[in-house]
LUMLOVEX-543856 format. One record per residue: x, y, z of N, C-alpha, C in turn; residue in three letters; residue number from 1. Coordinates in steps of 0.02 Angstrom, whole numbers. Layout:
N
REC  neast nnorth    nup caeast canorth   caup  ceast cnorth    cup code pos
REC      X      Y      Z      X       Y      Z      X      Y      Z  Ala NUM
...
***
This chain:
257
REC  neast nnorth    nup caeast canorth   caup  ceast cnorth    cup code pos
REC   9180   2965   1755   9143    3028   1760   9067   3017   1760  Met   1
REC   9044   2959   1736   8972    2949   1729   8946   2904   1785  Asp   2
REC   8880   2904   1796   8849    2865   1851   8862   2791   1843  His   3
REC   8870   2768   1781   8881    2697   1770   8953   2676   1785  Asn   4
REC   8993   2722   1812   9062    2706   1829   9109   2707   1769  Gly   5
REC   9084   2733   1713   9126    2736   1652   9131   2809   1628  Leu   6
REC   9156   2818   1568   9159    2886   1539   9150   2880   1464  Ala   7
REC   9138   2937   1431   9134    2941   1358   9191   2988   1336  Asp   8
REC   9253   2962   1334   9309    3007   1326   9323   3030   1254  Pro   9
REC   9350   3090   1248   9379    3115   1185   9439   3158   1204  Tyr  10
REC   9482   3170   1156   9542    3210   1167   9537   3275   1129  Ile  11
REC   9555   3330   1160   9561    3391   1120   9631   3420   1127  Lys  12
REC   9653   3450   1072   9721    3479   1069   9717   3554   1059  Leu  13
REC   9763   3590   1092   9773    3661   1079   9847   3674   1075  His  14
REC   9866   3726   1037   9936    3748   1039   9940   3811   1082  Leu  15
REC   9986   3811   1131   9995    3868   1175  10062   3900   1160  Leu  16
REC  10072   3965   1171  10020    4013   1188   9975   4026   1127  Pro  17
REC   9917   4056   1141   9872    4074   1086   9817   4024   1075  Gly  18
REC   9797   3987   1129   9742    3939   1121   9680   3976   1098  Ala  19
REC   9648   3949   1047   9586    3979   1023   9549   3925    986  Ser  20
REC   9487   3940    968   9448    3891    929   9485   3874    864  Lys  21
REC   9524   3923    840   9558    3914    776   9609   3858    778  Ala  22
REC   9639   3846    836   9689    3793    836   9670   3733    880  Asn  23
REC   9604   3723    888   9580    3664    925   9569   3606    876  Lys  24
REC   9596   3549    893   9580    3488    856   9552   3437    905  Leu  25
REC   9509   3392    882   9484    3342    930   9473   3275    896  Arg  26
REC   9475   3223    938   9462    3155    914   9387   3142    916  Thr  27
REC   9367   3085    891   9297    3065    901   9288   3043    974  Lys  28
REC   9226   3037    995   9212    3015   1063   9203   2939   1064  Thr  29
REC   9232   2907   1114   9220    2835   1122   9173   2825   1182  Leu  30
REC   9126   2779   1176   9072    2773   1226   9089   2721   1279  Arg  31
REC   9071   2738   1341   9072    2690   1397   9137   2652   1405  Asn  32
REC   9191   2688   1413   9256    2654   1423   9303   2696   1465  Thr  33
REC   9345   2662   1503   9398    2696   1541   9467   2679   1510  Leu  34
REC   9466   2638   1457   9528    2618   1423   9522   2629   1348  Asn  35
REC   9512   2691   1327   9498    2704   1257   9560   2694   1212  Pro  36
REC   9549   2668   1152   9601    2665   1101   9575   2702   1039  Thr  37
REC   9608   2756   1020   9582    2796    964   9614   2777    897  Trp  38
REC   9680   2772    897   9717    2763    833   9697   2814    781  Asn  39
REC   9694   2878    802   9678    2932    756   9740   2976    747  Glu  40
REC   9746   3006    690   9800    3055    679   9768   3123    669  Thr  41
REC   9789   3172    708   9765    3240    701   9823   3282    675  Leu  42
REC   9809   3326    626   9863    3362    593   9856   3438    600  Thr  43
REC   9909   3470    622   9913    3543    620   9951   3562    557  Tyr  44
REC   9920   3601    514   9954    3624    454   9989   3691    469  Tyr  45
REC  10042   3704    432  10073    3770    436  10111   3783    499  Gly  46
REC  10145   3732    526  10186    3743    586  10253   3771    564  Ile  47
REC  10271   3828    592  10333    3862    572  10390   3842    619  Thr  48
REC  10451   3858    599  10510    3845    642  10503   3881    709  Asp  49
REC  10475   3941    705  10464    3982    765  10417   3945    814  Glu  50
REC  10365   3915    787  10318    3876    828  10353   3819    864  Asp  51
REC  10398   3786    827  10432    3727    854  10475   3745    914  Met  52
REC  10497   3808    916  10538    3830    973  10492   3855   1029  Ile  53
REC  10438   3889   1010  10400    3928   1058  10337   3893   1085  Arg  54
REC  10308   3849   1046  10241    3825   1064  10242   3759   1103  Lys  55
REC  10187   3749   1139  10178    3688   1177  10110   3658   1157  Thr  56
REC  10108   3593   1150  10045    3559   1133  10010   3540   1198  Leu  57
REC   9950   3565   1207   9910    3546   1266   9862   3490   1244  Arg  58
REC   9865   3434   1279   9824    3376   1263   9775   3366   1322  Ile  59
REC   9711   3379   1310   9662    3372   1364   9616   3313   1350  Ser  60
REC   9603   3275   1402   9555    3219   1396   9490   3242   1430  Val  61
REC   9435   3235   1394   9371    3258   1421   9318   3203   1414  Cys  62
REC   9266   3211   1452   9210    3165   1451   9150   3199   1418  Asp  63
REC   9126   3171   1364   9070    3202   1329   9005   3188   1365  Glu  64
REC   8965   3242   1373   8902    3235   1409   8847   3264   1367  Asp  65
REC   8795   3224   1353   8742    3248   1308   8704   3308   1337  Lys  66
REC   8692   3306   1403   8645    3354   1431   8678   3410   1470  Phe  67
REC   8741   3398   1491   8775    3451   1529   8838   3470   1492  Arg  68
REC   8876   3515   1523   8942    3532   1494   8986   3470   1494  His  69
REC   9027   3464   1442   9077    3410   1442   9124   3420   1501  Asn  70
REC   9145   3365   1532   9186    3371   1592   9259   3358   1577  Glu  71
REC   9301   3395   1612   9373    3388   1604   9398   3329   1645  Phe  72
REC   9436   3284   1615   9465    3226   1653   9537   3241   1674  Ile  73
REC   9578   3261   1626   9648    3276   1643   9684   3301   1581  Gly  74
REC   9744   3328   1591   9781    3354   1534   9856   3343   1543  Glu  75
REC   9891   3350   1487   9964    3349   1490   9989   3397   1435  Thr  76
REC  10052   3415   1441  10080    3463   1392  10147   3440   1365  Arg  77
REC  10156   3449   1300  10220    3430   1269  10249   3490   1232  Val  78
REC  10306   3516   1255  10338    3571   1218  10362   3544   1150  Pro  79
REC  10346   3581   1096  10363    3556   1029  10438   3550   1018  Leu  80
REC  10476   3587   1059  10549    3583   1049  10577   3515   1070  Lys  81
REC  10537   3474   1103  10559    3405   1119  10558   3359   1057  Lys  82
REC  10529   3384   1002  10521    3341    943  10575   3355    891  Leu  83
REC  10594   3303    854  10642    3312    798  10604   3303    733  Lys  84
REC  10623   3342    681  10589    3336    617  10589   3264    590  Pro  85
REC  10532   3243    565  10524    3177    533  10539   3117    578  Asn  86
REC  10539   3128    644  10546    3072    690  10482   3066    732  His  87
REC  10455   3007    736  10397    2996    779  10422   2983    850  Thr  88
REC  10394   3019    897  10415    3009    966  10354   2986   1006  Lys  89
REC  10362   2934   1046  10306    2908   1085  10315   2929   1158  Thr  90
REC  10261   2953   1187  10262    2974   1257  10214   2931   1297  Phe  91
REC  10232   2918   1360  10184    2887   1405  10182   2933   1466  Ser  92
REC  10127   2970   1472  10126    3026   1520  10065   3021   1565  Ile  93
REC  10074   3038   1629  10017    3041   1675   9978   3105   1661  Cys  94
REC   9912   3098   1665   9869    3158   1658   9869   3196   1724  Leu  95
REC   9868   3262   1719   9866    3304   1779   9800   3342   1780  Glu  96
REC   9785   3370   1838   9724    3412   1840   9739   3475   1800  Lys  97
REC   9687   3515   1787   9695    3572   1742   9752   3617   1763  Gln  98
REC   9799   3627   1717   9857    3670   1731   9838   3742   1713  Leu  99
REC   9865   3790   1749   9847    3860   1734   9874   3880   1666  Pro 100
REC   9835   3920   1630   9859    3949   1567   9892   4015   1585  Val 101
REC   9950   4028   1558   9986    4089   1574   9947   4150   1550  Asp 102
REC   9920   4188   1598   9876    4244   1581   9917   4305   1557  Lys 103
REC   9982   4303   1568  10023    4362   1549  10035   4364   1474  Thr 104
REC  10020   4309   1439  10034    4310   1367   9991   4364   1334  Glu 105
REC  10019   4394   1282   9987    4452   1251   9921   4433   1219  Asp 106
REC   9867   4456   1250   9800    4438   1226   9782   4475   1162  Lys 107
REC   9813   4534   1152   9792    4575   1095   9805   4539   1029  Ser 108
REC   9857   4498   1027   9873    4464    965   9848   4392    967  Leu 109
REC   9783   4385    967   9754    4318    969   9765   4285    901  Glu 110
REC   9785   4223    903   9798    4188    840   9731   4169    807  Glu 111
REC   9725   4185    742   9662    4174    707   9668   4123    650  Arg 112
REC   9725   4088    647   9734    4040    593   9801   4049    559  Gly 113
REC   9810   4014    504   9874    4014    467   9861   4027    394  Arg 114
REC   9911   4056    360   9905    4066    288   9970   4048    254  Ile 115
REC   9965   4014    197  10024    3995    158  10029   4044     99  Leu 116
REC  10083   4083     98  10093    4135     47  10157   4120      8  Ile 117
REC  10154   4130    -58  10217    4125    -97  10233   4194   -125  Ser 118
REC  10298   4210   -128  10322    4273   -155  10374   4258   -208  Leu 119
REC  10372   4297   -263  10424    4291   -314  10429   4357   -351  Lys 120
REC  10490   4383   -356  10499    4441   -400  10517   4416   -469  Tyr 121
REC  10475   4431   -519  10485    4406   -587  10519   4460   -630  Ser 122
REC  10580   4446   -654  10614    4494   -698  10577   4500   -764  Ser 123
REC  10549   4444   -785  10513    4444   -850  10452   4489   -847  Gln 124
REC  10413   4484   -793  10353    4525   -788  10366   4592   -754  Lys 125
REC  10428   4601   -731  10445    4663   -694  10395   4675   -638  Gln 126
REC  10385   4624   -598  10336    4633   -544  10342   4580   -490  Gly 127
REC  10305   4593   -436  10303    4547   -379  10243   4502   -388  Leu 128
REC  10255   4436   -388  10200    4388   -392  10184   4363   -321  Leu 129
REC  10123   4376   -300  10101    4355   -233  10053   4297   -241  Val 130
REC  10071   4240   -214  10027    4181   -218   9991   4171   -152  Gly 131
REC   9925   4167   -155   9885    4149    -95   9868   4076   -104  Ile 132
REC   9904   4032    -69   9899    3961    -82   9840   3931    -43  Val 133
REC   9842   3937     23   9788    3908     64   9791   3937    134  Arg 134
REC   9738   3924    173   9737    3941    244   9723   3877    283  Cys 135
REC   9740   3878    347   9726    3821    390   9703   3845    458  Ala 136
REC   9658   3807    489   9635    3820    558   9611   3892    567  His 137
REC   9570   3916    520   9543    3985    528   9494   3987    585  Leu 138
REC   9488   4046    616   9438    4055    668   9368   4054    635  Ala 139
REC   9321   4020    668   9253    4015    641   9215   4080    656  Ala 140
REC   9182   4107    605   9146    4170    613   9071   4162    609  Met 141
REC   9049   4106    581   8977    4097    570   8947   4050    623  Asp 142
REC   8882   4055    631   8847    4015    682   8854   3940    669  Ala 143
REC   8864   3921    606   8871    3849    591   8940   3822    609  Asn 144
REC   8982   3864    640   9048    3840    660   9100   3844    604  Gly 145
REC   9082   3876    548   9128    3884    492   9136   3957    474  Tyr 146
REC   9173   3969    420   9176    4035    390   9170   4026    314  Ser 147
REC   9159   4081    278   9160    4081    205   9218   4127    185  Asp 148
REC   9279   4101    188   9336    4146    185   9357   4168    114  Pro 149
REC   9384   4229    111   9420    4251     52   9478   4294     77  Tyr 150
REC   9526   4308     32   9587    4343     52   9595   4406     10  Val 151
REC   9617   4460     43   9632    4523      8   9705   4540     16  Lys 152
REC   9736   4568    -35   9805    4592    -29   9811   4665    -51  Thr 153
REC   9853   4702    -16   9871    4770    -35   9947   4776    -34  Tyr 154
REC   9975   4815    -80  10045    4832    -77  10048   4906    -57  Leu 155
REC  10073   4920      3  10070    4987     31  10139   5018     37  Lys 156
REC  10147   5084     40  10094    5134     38  10057   5134    -30  Pro 157
REC   9993   5150    -26   9950    5143    -84   9893   5194    -76  Asp 158
REC   9905   5253   -103   9860    5309    -88   9789   5298   -113  Val 159
REC   9782   5275   -176   9714    5269   -203   9688   5197   -204  Asp 160
REC   9717   5154   -163   9693    5084   -155   9691   5047   -222  Lys 161
REC   9736   5065   -267   9738    5031   -333   9765   4960   -327  Lys 162
REC   9800   4947   -271   9837    4884   -266   9794   4827   -238  Ser 163
REC   9730   4840   -228   9689    4789   -195   9676   4729   -242  Lys 164
REC   9690   4670   -217   9672    4608   -253   9632   4564   -206  His 165
REC   9587   4524   -235   9543    4482   -194   9541   4412   -224  Lys 166
REC   9541   4362   -181   9530    4293   -206   9455   4280   -211  Thr 167
REC   9438   4223   -238   9369    4199   -237   9350   4182   -164  Ala 168
REC   9285   4178   -150   9261    4157    -84   9255   4081    -84  Val 169
REC   9279   4049    -30   9270    3977    -23   9216   3965     31  Lys 170
REC   9167   3925     14   9109    3917     58   9121   3868    115  Lys 171
REC   9100   3887    174   9093    3842    232   9155   3799    245  Lys 172
REC   9211   3832    258   9273    3795    271   9319   3836    315  Thr 173
REC   9359   3802    355   9410    3835    396   9480   3819    368  Leu 174
REC   9482   3778    314   9545    3759    283   9541   3767    207  Asn 175
REC   9529   3829    185   9518    3840    113   9582   3834     71  Pro 176
REC   9575   3809     10   9630    3810    -38   9613   3860    -92  Glu 177
REC   9656   3909   -102   9643    3962   -152   9683   3952   -216  Phe 178
REC   9749   3942   -208   9794    3935   -266   9783   3990   -317  Asn 179
REC   9783   4052   -294   9778    4110   -339   9841   4151   -334  Glu 180
REC   9858   4185   -390   9919    4225   -391   9904   4294   -419  Glu 181
REC   9931   4345   -386   9921    4415   -408   9988   4445   -426  Phe 182
REC   9988   4488   -477  10051    4520   -499  10048   4595   -485  Cys 183
REC  10099   4620   -450  10106    4692   -439  10165   4717   -481  Tyr 184
REC  10150   4758   -532  10205    4785   -573  10243   4837   -532  Glu 185
REC  10306   4824   -522  10347    4869   -480  10421   4855   -494  Ile 186
REC  10461   4907   -493  10533    4897   -502  10561   4861   -441  Lys 187
REC  10608   4817   -452  10638    4778   -397  10664   4825   -343  His 188
REC  10695   4880   -364  10725    4927   -316  10674   4962   -271  Gly 189
REC  10610   4965   -294  10559    5000   -255  10527   4955   -202  Asp 190
REC  10539   4889   -208  10505    4842   -163  10524   4852    -90  Leu 191
REC  10587   4871    -78  10611    4879     -9  10570   4931     28  Ala 192
REC  10540   4978     -8  10501    5031     25  10428   5010     37  Lys 193
REC  10409   4952     12  10339    4932     14  10326   4879     69  Lys 194
REC  10263   4875     91  10244    4819    134  10182   4786    102  Thr 195
REC  10178   4721    111  10123    4682     84  10075   4666    141  Leu 196
REC  10013   4688    134   9963    4675    186   9916   4621    159  Glu 197
REC   9910   4567    197   9867    4511    177   9815   4501    231  Val 198
REC   9751   4507    213   9699    4499    264   9648   4446    241  Thr 199
REC   9622   4409    290   9574    4356    276   9506   4377    305  Val 200
REC   9454   4369    265   9387    4393    282   9336   4337    276  Trp 201
REC   9283   4344    314   9226    4298    309   9171   4334    271  Asp 202
REC   9151   4306    214   9101    4337    171   9031   4326    200  Tyr 203
REC   8993   4381    206   8925    4377    232   8878   4413    184  Asp 204
REC   8824   4379    165   8775    4411    120   8734   4461    160  Ile 205
REC   8727   4521    134   8681    4569    164   8707   4606    224  Gly 206
REC   8765   4585    252   8794    4627    304   8869   4632    293  Lys 207
REC   8902   4674    332   8972    4684    316   9012   4622    333  Ser 208
REC   9064   4610    294   9105    4550    302   9147   4555    366  Asn 209
REC   9158   4497    398   9197    4496    461   9271   4488    446  Asp 210
REC   9311   4526    483   9384    4519    479   9404   4458    520  Phe 211
REC   9438   4410    489   9462    4351    526   9532   4363    554  Ile 212
REC   9579   4383    511   9646    4396    535   9691   4417    478  Gly 213
REC   9751   4438    494   9795    4462    441   9868   4455    459  Gly 214
REC   9910   4473    409   9982    4472    419  10012   4525    373  Val 215
REC  10065   4558    396  10099    4608    356  10171   4586    346  Val 216
REC  10191   4583    282  10260    4565    265  10296   4628    240  Leu 217
REC  10359   4636    259  10395    4694    235  10456   4707    277  Gly 218
REC  10489   4762    260  10554    4778    289  10547   4797    363  Ile 219
REC  10487   4819    383  10477    4837    454  10445   4782    495  Asn 220
REC  10434   4725    463  10404    4668    500  10459   4634    541  Ala 221
REC  10439   4584    579  10487    4548    622  10486   4474    606  Lys 222
REC  10537   4438    629  10537    4365    626  10527   4337    557  Gly 223
REC  10483   4287    552  10471    4252    489  10444   4299    435  Glu 224
REC  10407   4350    457  10375    4396    409  10428   4439    374  Arg 225
REC  10478   4459    412  10533    4498    383  10577   4453    340  Leu 226
REC  10591   4393    365  10636    4347    330  10607   4327    262  Lys 227
REC  10543   4315    259  10511    4296    196  10519   4351    144  His 228
REC  10506   4413    165  10511    4471    121  10583   4480     97  Trp 229
REC  10629   4474    144  10700    4483    130  10725   4430     82  Phe 230
REC  10705   4367     93  10725    4312     49  10698   4322    -22  Asp 231
REC  10639   4351    -27  10609    4365    -92  10649   4419   -129  Cys 232
REC  10668   4472    -93  10707    4527   -125  10775   4502   -148  Leu 233
REC  10803   4457   -108  10871    4433   -119  10875   4382   -176  Lys 234
REC  10822   4344   -187  10822    4289   -236  10773   4303   -293  Asn 235
REC  10793   4344   -340  10749    4359   -397  10730   4295   -433  Lys 236
REC  10668   4294   -459  10644    4238   -500  10640   4171   -464  Asp 237
REC  10642   4173   -398  10635    4111   -361  10571   4116   -319  Lys 238
REC  10528   4066   -325  10464    4067   -288  10476   4040   -218  Arg 239
REC  10461   4082   -168  10474    4063    -98  10408   4060    -60  Ile 240
REC  10394   4002    -33  10329    3989     -2  10338   3980     73  Glu 241
REC  10298   4016    114  10303    4009    186  10234   4014    219  Arg 242
REC  10228   3980    276  10168    3987    317  10177   4047    364  Trp 243
REC  10122   4083    376  10122    4138    424  10062   4133    470  His 244
REC  10071   4159    530  10017    4160    579   9973   4222    567  Thr 245
REC   9908   4212    567   9861    4269    562   9845   4294    632  Leu 246
REC   9847   4359    641   9827    4386    706   9768   4433    697  Thr 247
REC   9736   4450    753   9673    4488    748   9684   4563    746  Asn 248
REC   9747   4585    749   9760    4657    747   9816   4672    698  Glu 249
REC   9805   4722    655   9858    4743    609   9866   4818    616  Leu 250
REC   9925   4841    637   9934    4913    643   9925   4947    575  Pro 251
REC   9881   4996    572   9873    5036    511   9841   4999    453  Gly 252
REC   9808   4944    466   9780    4906    410   9711   4933    390  Ala 253
REC   9692   4915    329   9625    4935    304   9576   4883    330  Val 254
REC   9542   4897    385   9498    4846    413   9425   4858    398  Leu 255
REC   9413   4887    340   9343    4887    316   9347   4860    246  Ser 256
REC   9293   4828    225   9299    4794    160   9285   4843    103  Asp 257
***
């Protein structure tokens, strides 16, 4: 790609559908070579069973350019369903020119990161314990390429917003660890009527905080979000931890801080 007949290659990864800054990973750049060896491991945290069936890993090779836009060299794609748990699989694949991204995929639900939530109904405390464990690959909201994230939870319906809980703010990170737990006093029988709204925000001094993304768990949710809630109701006193995808739109959510 360069005048000297060489390139300065690096690799970037995205998970499709839903490519966004939040799920981009990249290697370091190697200088002046057409036969780069990286030996780097890049990790996606919070990959769900649903992702393993639905998602494809896009691997793009690019040439880093100091003064112009980085140039695209080639790409390849690996559907995650080709992989088996705990088995390393080696591929030797030809790079292709840029493949089209499916534009029909639902743009409204852009993926904004992942959150690890634990749920437990405690008979002793007569309440629902909601654990906000950590987030991964959050969308960057600040000019420095990071966010200052914190998490809010509501148990709805909730007329006077008494159910609001907030974690501490973690500075300048897209992979915050919170390890905080909130208790909602509620009869086990009433939980089926409730939904848990979990939203992640970027803290900003002096102006309103930015909404990063959220997830709603409950009896009207779908897929993993419904299953997590259902497993919690079914297994009293058992702590159940699951990763969930954050999206940029929540029907009926409280999107002001």
